C-alpha positions, 0 to 999 in steps of 0.5 A, a space after each residue: 543513511 538515517 537510522 529509522 528508530 532514531 529518526 522517528 523518535 527525534 521527530 515524535 519527541 517534538 510532536 506526539 511521542 512525549 504526550 503518547 507516553 502519558 496516554 499509552 506506553 508501548 509496553 501496554 499495546 499489542 501490534 497485529 500487522 498484515 504487511 509486506 515482509 521485506 528487508 526494510 520491514 525488518 528495520 520497522 519491527 526492530 524499531 517497534 521493539 526498541 520503542 518498547 513493544 514486547 516482541 511476543 505482543 507482535 504478530 505479523 501476517 506477511 503478504 505471500 506475493 511479496 514475502 522475502 524469505 530471508 526477511 521473514 526469518 529475521 523477523 522471527 528471530 526477534 521473537 515475533 510470531 509470523 503467520 506462515 501462509 501458503 501461496 495463493 490458489 487460482 489466479 484472481 482469487 487472492 482476496 478469497 484465499 488470504 482469509 485463512 492466513 488472516 483468520 489464523 493471525 487474528 486468532 493467535 493475537 486473540 489468544 495473546 490478548 487474553 494473557 497479556 497486559 495490553 490495553 490497546 490493539 494496534 492494527 497495521 493494515 495494508 489493504 483493509 482486509 485485516 481490519 475487516 477480519 478482526 471486526 468480524 471475528 474478534 471484536 469482542 476480545 478487546 474494545 480498544 482498537 486503532 487501525 492504521 491504514 497504509 493504502 487507499 484501498 483500505 480506506 475505501 472499505 471504511 466504514 462498512 466492513 470495519 467500523 473502528 477508528 482509523 489513522 489515515 496514513 494512506 492519504 497523508 501528504 507525505 505518502 501521496 506526494 513523496 512516497 508515490 515517487 518511491 513506488 513509481 521508481 521501483 516499478 520503472 527499475 523492474 520494467 527496465 530489467 524485463 525490457 517491457 518498455 521497448 516492446 510496446 509502441 503505445 502505453 496506457 495507465 488506468 487511474 490518474 490518482 497519486 501513483 498513476 500520475 507519478 508513473 505516467 510522469 516517469 514513463 513519458 521520457 521513456 516512451 514519448 506517448 502515454 494514454 491515461 484514463 480516470 473516471 474523474 475528468 479533472 484528473 489529467 497528467 501534463 504531457 499525456 493523452 487523456 482517453 474519454 473512456 476505459 474502452 478507448 484506452 483498451 483499444 489503443 494501448 498495448 501495454 496497460 498499467 492498472 493504478 486504481 486499486 479496484 477491479 476495473 477490467 470488467 467483462 464489458 470493457 475486456 471485450 474492447 481488447 480484441 487483440 493481445 494486450 499486456 497488463 501490469 498491476 501497480 496496486 496492492 493484492 491482485 485486484 486490477 484484473 480479477 475479472 480477466 483472471 477469474 474468467 479466462 483459461 490459463 494457457 501458460 505460466 502456472 508458476 505462482 506470481 509468474 508471467 501468465 498468458 490467458 485466453 478469454 472466452 472469445 479466444 483472445 490471448 493476453 499477457 498478465 505480469 507477475 500473476 496479476 500482483 504488483 510488478 515491483 514485488 518478486 520475493 527476492 529483494 526490494 526495487 526501491 533503495 534503502 534510502 527511498 523506502 525509509 520514508 515508507 517505514 518511517 511513516 508507519 512508525 510515526 503513525 504508531 507513535 501517534 496512535 499512543 496519544 489517542 485516548 479511547 474513542 467511542 465514535 465508530 469509524 472515525 478517520 484521524 489525520 496523520 500529524 501534519 507537523 510530524 509529516 513535515 519534519 519526517 520528510 525534511 529529514 528524509 530529503 536531507 538524507 537523500 540530498 533532494 529538495 521538495 521542489 524536485 517533487 513539485 512542492 514549493 519551499 513556501 508550501 513545504 514550510 507551511 503546516 497548513 499545507 500539510 494538513 490540507 493535502 492530507 485531507 482533500 483526497 478524503 472527500 473523494 474517497 468518501 464518495 466511493 467512486 469506482 473507476 
């Protein structure tokens, strides 16, 4: 299997890293990360240190709903400060409760910056909450901050909560087209162990964006029929049946996946599910079914992150998997293989290399595209290591070889998110 640090170093040397050393040296930056603490995260942190970032200048705020304790311990052994957090409070209130961990991590990094030589702070942000917290409470500590955004939900917060330059990994072509397959594969593997598919005759997927489309494609051979819904009418998945509204999907599907990254199951829509439904989130945090979780009575499943049975005010009972958090996190291991998840971690490392090339910018809330040439080379190496071809992911050889294709497919989704569309 490819070595993460060597892979990215080789690619970055040909694209951005040689210039980066002349702009900011790795030892001149600090890294504050709000990320999933998983076995593959260990290789990411190790690579950052190998690149030259001082371990004592790295602060990791793990996400409690995905943290694998052995991985957390290994990260700490590097000399990195890891913010230890408690499990979430009541179901549906993760965003409220997680701020205690974020505040602690931000304050610890602020204390590091007052004593270190760091001239730039790099935020590795998975969801946007970290950038918002830092801007609100610590923006006066250091003026030179770059936020690396790994999820579309984090980009949706731009520029209202964290007006700082953002390096957009979330919507790059490599992540949207290739990494979505990785996440979907992990979800399917977890579903198979839970034997959920065979229990339901009708499956629905809300959100036909990158992940929703991939998940639907994976589900179709397994269940035969999948209902989809997305507010954007042009978003259709070949072979699936598109519903005209979310209530229509709720009335007709019994196993429903949320792939929106937003709280789409509002009260008016929830009333359409008058018989028991089984809800599964595929988005970061616990946002898909917030209204359901916050307004219902928990009948069974008080174990954190476990299967919940909730009863609405109307008396209807529903099942919510994994406490409303993404299905493919169970705090024991990763459901993606080491070869698969390598791409996800390498993209973060590539974005780190690119962030060192960026001179200090005075513009607020500027969105920067992840280097198309770097994406292209990274994915090619990953595919070669996997023994796969770009055509396996619906990308022609001609397009794959075109840097302009990578550029276009890393920017076109930005136009949609700037409209702040809501499912």
